[in-house]
ROGUKE-668133 format. One line per 8 residues: number of its first residue (from 1); their letters; for each residue x, y, z of N, C-alpha, C, CB. Coordinates in Angstrom, 2 decimals, padded with zeros to 5 digits. Glycine has a CB too. Example, Ala and Ser with C-alpha at 12.3 -4.5 7.8 and 13.67 -1.06 7.14 Angstrom:
<recs>
1 = AS = 013.19:-005.69:007.80:012.30:-004.50:007.80:013.20:-003.30:007.80:011.31:-004.47:009.05 ~ 012.85:-002.25:007.08:013.67:-001.06:007.14:012.90:000.03:007.87:014.08:-000.60:005.72
</recs>
This chain:
<recs>
1 = MIDQFPSL = -010.00:072.08:-023.65:-010.47:071.08:-023.30:-011.78:071.44:-024.57:-010.71:070.92:-021.55 ~ -011.50:072.86:-023.90:-012.32:073.85:-024.65:-012.25:074.09:-026.50:-011.87:075.19:-023.91 ~ -010.54:074.16:-026.45:-009.84:074.34:-027.43:-010.13:073.67:-029.27:-008.71:073.89:-026.74 ~ -010.79:072.85:-028.22:-010.86:071.83:-029.06:-012.76:072.04:-029.80:-010.42:070.24:-028.01 ~ -013.15:072.89:-029.45:-015.00:073.23:-029.21:-014.94:075.23:-029.98:-015.67:073.16:-026.50 ~ -014.42:075.02:-030.66:-014.86:076.82:-031.11:-016.26:077.36:-030.50:-015.15:077.02:-033.02 ~ -016.66:077.80:-030.78:-018.23:077.29:-031.15:-018.54:077.51:-029.16:-018.43:074.99:-032.14 ~ -018.27:076.51:-028.90:-017.92:076.74:-027.89:-017.02:077.47:-026.82:-017.92:076.15:-027.92
9 = KIQYDKFM = -016.32:077.86:-026.55:-015.23:078.62:-026.49:-016.00:080.32:-026.33:-014.20:078.25:-027.95 ~ -016.62:080.16:-027.41:-017.33:081.28:-028.39:-018.74:081.48:-027.00:-017.98:080.42:-030.54 ~ -019.19:080.66:-027.08:-020.50:080.33:-026.33:-019.62:080.95:-024.61:-021.11:078.13:-026.53 ~ -019.05:080.73:-024.59:-018.47:080.42:-022.91:-018.05:081.96:-022.81:-016.83:079.04:-022.60 ~ -017.37:082.48:-024.24:-016.89:083.78:-023.14:-017.56:084.59:-023.16:-015.71:084.50:-023.25 ~ -018.62:084.24:-024.92:-020.39:085.42:-024.46:-020.56:085.84:-022.94:-022.24:084.34:-024.69 ~ -020.53:084.44:-022.64:-021.69:084.11:-021.01:-020.44:084.59:-019.54:-022.27:081.47:-020.79 ~ -019.04:084.76:-019.92:-018.32:085.24:-018.69:-018.47:086.79:-018.73:-016.72:084.76:-018.66
17 = TVYNLVKD = -018.47:087.06:-020.15:-018.64:089.04:-020.06:-019.89:088.88:-019.82:-018.36:090.28:-021.61 ~ -020.98:088.87:-020.20:-022.31:089.33:-019.41:-022.07:088.55:-018.48:-023.81:089.18:-020.01 ~ -022.12:087.74:-017.38:-021.72:086.71:-016.09:-020.93:087.63:-014.92:-020.51:085.30:-016.68 ~ -019.64:088.74:-015.90:-018.77:089.13:-015.11:-020.16:091.13:-015.06:-016.62:088.93:-016.03 ~ -020.28:091.87:-016.46:-020.96:092.35:-015.63:-021.95:092.19:-014.94:-021.07:092.90:-015.86 ~ -023.63:091.14:-014.91:-024.45:091.56:-014.39:-023.64:090.85:-012.45:-026.05:091.01:-015.28 ~ -022.30:090.20:-012.68:-021.52:090.25:-011.29:-021.46:091.57:-010.68:-020.06:089.79:-011.44 ~ -020.55:092.14:-010.99:-020.65:094.00:-010.51:-021.32:094.84:-010.27:-020.35:094.77:-011.04
25 = EYEEPINV = -022.46:094.71:-011.15:-023.99:095.45:-011.53:-023.79:094.76:-010.85:-025.11:095.67:-012.64 ~ -024.34:093.56:-009.15:-025.61:093.77:-008.63:-024.77:092.12:-007.65:-027.39:093.81:-009.98 ~ -023.37:092.95:-007.33:-023.23:092.23:-006.16:-023.53:092.95:-005.20:-022.09:091.72:-005.95 ~ -023.96:091.53:-004.26:-024.62:091.65:-002.50:-024.11:090.90:-002.33:-026.04:091.53:-001.85 ~ -023.57:091.42:-000.65:-022.22:091.75:000.62:-022.34:089.95:000.77:-022.74:093.11:002.66 ~ -023.51:089.48:000.45:-023.97:087.72:000.38:-023.09:087.46:-000.34:-025.44:087.08:-000.24 ~ -022.45:087.43:-001.40:-022.06:087.32:-002.93:-021.00:087.55:-002.81:-022.62:088.10:-003.98 ~ -019.42:088.37:-001.13:-018.76:088.70:-002.10:-017.84:088.01:-001.91:-018.52:089.85:-002.31
33 = DHH = -017.75:086.40:-001.04:-016.74:085.66:-000.63:-017.41:084.80:-001.46:-016.37:085.38:000.83 ~ -017.76:084.14:-002.67:-018.00:083.35:-003.48:-017.58:083.66:-004.37:-018.92:083.04:-003.60 ~ -016.79:083.59:-004.95:-015.37:084.22:-005.82:-015.71:083.00:-007.58:-013.12:083.61:-004.48
</recs>
């Protein structure tokens, strides 16, 4: 579905990049089980 919307995929990729950076930086013990 995402492949039909290139711009949406780009935004999604950017979001995931930022999300992963933030997750790695600020991961707390409470959130470890929620991937």
